[in-house]
N, C-alpha and C positions, 0 to 999 in steps of 0.2 A: 561374411555378412551375418547379421543377427536380426531376428524379428522382435520389434518392440511395439506394444499396443499402448496408445495414449487416449485418454478419455477427456471429453470436454464437460463443462458444468451441466449441460443438459442431458448427460448420460450417453451421448453418442461416442463411439470409439473409432479410431483410425489406426490401421496397422501400417507401420513403416519398416522398411528393411534398411538397416544402417551398418556401416563398417564399425569395427571394434574401437577405432580411435575417434569416434564422433562425440563431440562435447554436447552438453545440454543446450548451450547457446546455438550450436549448429542445428540441433534437432528442432528448436523453436523456430529458427529461420526457415527450415524446411516446411514446418506446419503452417507458418504464416503464408508461405508461397502457395502451398497446396489448398489452403482454405480461403485464399484471397482476402485476408484481413490486413489492415494497415500495420506496417512493421513499426515497432518501437522496442526499445531495450527492456521494457517492463514485462514482456512475455516471459513466462517461466515454466519449467517443469516442476511439478510438486510430487514428492514421494509420499504416497498416502497409504496408511495401514489401518483399514477399518476395524479389524479385530482388536488391535492394540489401542485404537482410538487416538492415533498420533499422526502428524504429518510435518514435512519440512520442505522448504524451497531448495531444490537441487542447485548447487552453485554452478554458474555458467561454464566454468572450466572443467567440471567433473565429467568423466567418461560415462555415458549413459549405460553402456553394456556392463561396466563394472558395478554401477549402482544396482542395476537389475539383478545381477548375480547374488547380491546380498539381501534381496527381497523375498518374502514368502509367497506362496501361491495366491493368497487372497489380496495381496498388496497390488497397487497399480499406480501408474503415472497419470497425473492430471495436467491439462494445459490451461494455464490461468495467468492473469496479469498480477504482478506484485510490484507496486510502485515504491515500496519501502526498501527494496533490495539493496540499494546503495545510498539511501537518503542520509545515512550517517556521515558520508563524505561531504555532503552539502551543508548539513547542519549538525556538526558534532556535539555542540553544547546541549542540544535537545536530547541527545541520546546518552550522554555521560554526565549525570548530575555530579557536581563538585564533591559532595560528601561521599560518593561511592568510589571515587578514583583515588588511588594512592600510588606513590612511587617508592619502591623499596629503599632506594639510596637516599631519599630525602626525608627529613624528620617532619617537616610541616605539610608535605604533600601538595603544596601550591605549585601551579604550573600555568603559563599563559595559554589561552585557547589555541593559538596558532600551532603550539607545540604538541597539543594533545594527541592528534592522529599520528604525527611523525613518531611519537613514542610507541604507539601501538604497532606501527608498521616496521619500526627499526628493531630487528631481532636482537640487537645487543643491549637495548634498554629493557628495564623490567618493571613495567606498570602492573598494577593489580586492581581488580574490582573487589570491593569488600562490602559486607552488609549482612543483615539477617535474612535467612530463607527458612521456609518450612520444608523439612525433609521427611518423606514417607518412610516409615520403618518397614524393612523388607518382610513380605508375607503377612503384614498386618494392616489394619485400616487406620492406625494411629499415626500422627505426625509429630515431629519434634522441631522446635524452633532453635536453629543453630546459627552461630556467626560464621560466615563463609568467606573464603578468599579464592578468587580465580586468578591463576597465573599461567604463564606459558607452559609450565610443567604439569598443570592439572588443577582440579577443583578440590579445595581442602576445607575442612571444618575444624573449629577450635574446640578442644575438650574442656577449656577453662575460660568461660565468658568470651571476651573479645581479644584474648591474648593471641599474638601471632608468633610467639616464641616457638622455634622448631619442635621442642619437646611436647608442645600442646597441639600440634597440627596433625590431623589424620587425613589421608587422601581418600576422597570419595570416588573420583573418576579421573582417568587420563583424558587428554584431548585427541591424541593421535589416532586411536582406534575407535573413536566414538563420534556421534553427531548429536546436535541439539535439535529437539523437536518441540513443536507446539502440541499441547494436549487438546483434542477437539471434543472430547466428551464433557458433559457437564460436571460440576464439582461433586455431585452426589455419588457418582460411581466409585470414586476413590476417597469419599468423605473428606474432600479437600477443604482447608480452612478459608481459602479465598478463591475467586474466579480466575486468578492469574497463574495457571499451571503451565509448567513446561517440563521436559524430561531429557535425560541423556541416555541414549541408546548405544550400547557397544555394537560395533559393526557385525560381530559374529552372531548376535541375537536375532532370531527371525520372528518367532511368535510367542516367546515366553515372557509374559507380563512381569513376572517376578524379577527378571534381570534388569528391568528398567530402573533408572535412578529418578524417582518422581520428586519434583521440586515445586514450590509454590511461593510466589512473590507477594508483596503487600499491595502493589498497584501495577498498572500497565507500564508506567515509565521504568520502574526498576526491573520488571520482567524483560522489557526490550533491551535494557542496558546489559543484563547478564547474557542474554542470547546473542546480542551483537558482538559483545566482547569475546564470547566463545568462538564465533566465526573469525574474528580478527586475529585472535591468538593462534587458531588452527591453521589459517590459510595466509595470513599476513599480506605481503605485497601482491600476491596473485589476485586478491580481491580488487586492489586498486587498478591493476592492469585490466581486469575484466570491465571495471567501471569506465575506463578510458576508451575501450574498443569502440563503443557506439559513437562517441564523439569523433573519432578518427574516420569511422565508416561514413558519417554524414557528408564529409567532404569528398568521399570517393564512393558514390552510390553504386551498388551492384545493378546489373541490367534489369532485374525484375522487380525492384522495389517501387512501390507506388509513390507518387509525389505527395508529401504530407505537408499541410500548412502547420508549421510548428511555431508557436509564439512563446518566446521566453518572457517570463513575468518581469524580469529586470529591465527588459528593453521597452516596456510599455509605459508611456508617460502621457499625462493629460496635455493636449495641445490646443492652442487658440489660433484658428485660421481666419479670424474676422478681419484682421488688417491685411496689409499687402504681403507681409511675410509671416510665416508661422512662428509662434513662440511657445516654449514649454511653460506650463502653468505650475508654479512652485507652491502657491498657497493652497493647502488642502481644502479649505472651505470653498474657494473659487473652483477647484477641480471637481468637488462634489456637485456644485451647481451646473458645471459644464456637462457632467455625466447625466444629470437629470434632463438637461436641455437636449442632449443627444437622444435620450429615450423618447422625448416628445417629438423630435424631428422624424425619427423612424416611424412613429405612429402616424404623423401627418402624411408622410410619404406613402405609406401603405393605404391610407384613407383615399389619397389622390388616385392611387392605382385602382381602387375599387370604383371610384367615380368615372375615371377615364376608360379603364379596361372593361372587359365584359365579365361581369360577375357570374359565378357558377349558377346554372339554372336551379340547382337544388336549394342552395342557401348562400348568401354572399360570403359567409365565413366557414363554409363546410370544409374546405381544404385546410384552413388554419387550425381547425379543431382536431385534425387527425395526422397532420404532416409530421408531428414529432414521433409518431410510431415507427418512422424509418430510421431513427437515430440510435446509435450504439448506447447512449446514456439513458435511454428510456426503457423501463422494465415492466410497464403495464401494471397488472393487478397483483403485485407481490406484497406480502405482508411486511409490516414494520420489522419483525424479527428476521425475516429473510434478507431485507435490505441491510440490517446490522451485520448479519453473517457475511454477506458479500463484501462489505466495506472492510471488515476485519481481515478476511482472506486476502484482499488485494492490497493490504498494507496501509495502516491508518496514517497517511501523510496529509499535510495541509492541502486543502483544495480538491481532495478526492470527492467525487459527487455522483449522484444518480437522480433521476426523476421517476416518479411512479404515480399511479392512480391513488387518490385519497380513499381510505377505507371508510371514513366517516361522512364524506360528502361526495356523492357520485359525479358532481360537475367540477370538482376541484382536483388539484394535483399536489404532490408533496416533493419538495427538494430535500434530499438527504445529503448532508455535507459533513466532512471531517475537518476539525480544527483542533490543534493541540491534543491530538489523540483522543478527542471526544467526538461522538457522532451526534449531530444536531438535525432537527427536522423543521422545515419551514413550509407553511401552507401557501400554495399558489391559488388564488381565488379568481374566478371569472367575474368581470364587471361589464355591464352594458352601457354604451354611450352612443346616442344617435343611431340606435338600431344595430350597432355592431358590438361584437363580444371582444373584450380585451382580457389579458391575463396580468395579474400583478401580485407581487409578494410583499409589498409595503403599503397595503390598504389603499391602493389606487394612486399613490404619488407618482409611480413610474409604471406605465401601462404598455403592453406589447400585444401585437396582433396574433402572435403564435408563440409557442414555447421555444422554438429555435431562436427567434429574435431575443427572447428573454435570456436564454443560455449564453448567446454570443455577447450580449450586453454585460452580463455579470462575469464573463471571462476577461473582459477589459476593465470593468469597474466594480469595486467592492460594494458600493451602495450601502444597504443596510446589513449586509452579511459580514461575518467575522473575517472572511478572507475571500479572494477571487476564486472562481471555479477554475480548476486547473487540469485535473486528471479524470476523465470519464471512467466510471466503474463499468466494465464491459463484460458481457458473457458472449462467448463465440461458439458457433455451431461448427464442429469439425466435419 
């Protein structure tokens, strides 16, 4: 048995004793059980190196004791959600832009979307990722823009423009004895040309910064593409098997998992129950008005409760103004920058969200939401009607008695938002 210490976002640590053959997924399951948080496959172990300023999500199948053996004394494991871990299996076209993917055996490089992932997973095919990257020159603060190729055999750069002739290709790194990391320090430290840094760290390197292969992409999408392709080339079908495990587990729940209300976005449709039988509403304009109607109905229902039930002696809406503080998606008085950081850490997938207190208006709140790898902020304002306070993020068109109602509504209806609320951005206390 080996001792492993895992830290949560709030700086609390938990020591667990684990066997040598325990995977990262199993350790996450153990921590979920011990800290009584809801189980889902997004929980991850993060290998965090504060001195090097880098971190990566440990793959679910990796043996934690082995990973720990390659870490230095200052490095540590963090317990955190990462919703983007397998998102490329669900939406491959978002992750692999057409112009960055080529297939060695084809001159035109075109391939149907359905075949894209099969080619990455099939070890006998040879796809490659290509494009410009900034590469940091070893031991110096200067960067060089080079045309790069990522293949199963390694990461190469061309010594002559965009030529991929073997005589013009130099190897920068292999994949087998290395891992790809996100750089978490600002761009100033390494004088990086853009914000989208990542690096390749050979497994044998512990704390020597000079040994890291520092890279910089032009934007978030291309950085994600390079990093995802690195993982796919390195681990192949094992990643797909890990992605499938939670789906199988759902049908065969272990005795200590808590029941979770899971709502698949694809299974949610607007319904009309006004007639004798329900019907699916296909017309998006009619669905939108049905959504607004539902918001008004919820409001009337809670107003009726206030009239019929016994209002709180403090203030009729005192509970509705604080009840959201019990929810995992509410983060109180965190700064905008902190909200950004959490969203990036937990994988910038569509529908990742959190709510927080507004910094500019003490009575208002802010919904922070991720869509198309961009983080957007929507102000939720209080509005009073007939002596009762409501919350709205569309200037009073749809009003809610509390933030829980608001979140539940936008989990089912997009309304004025770019997408539905899907994944709560969570911080857990171990």
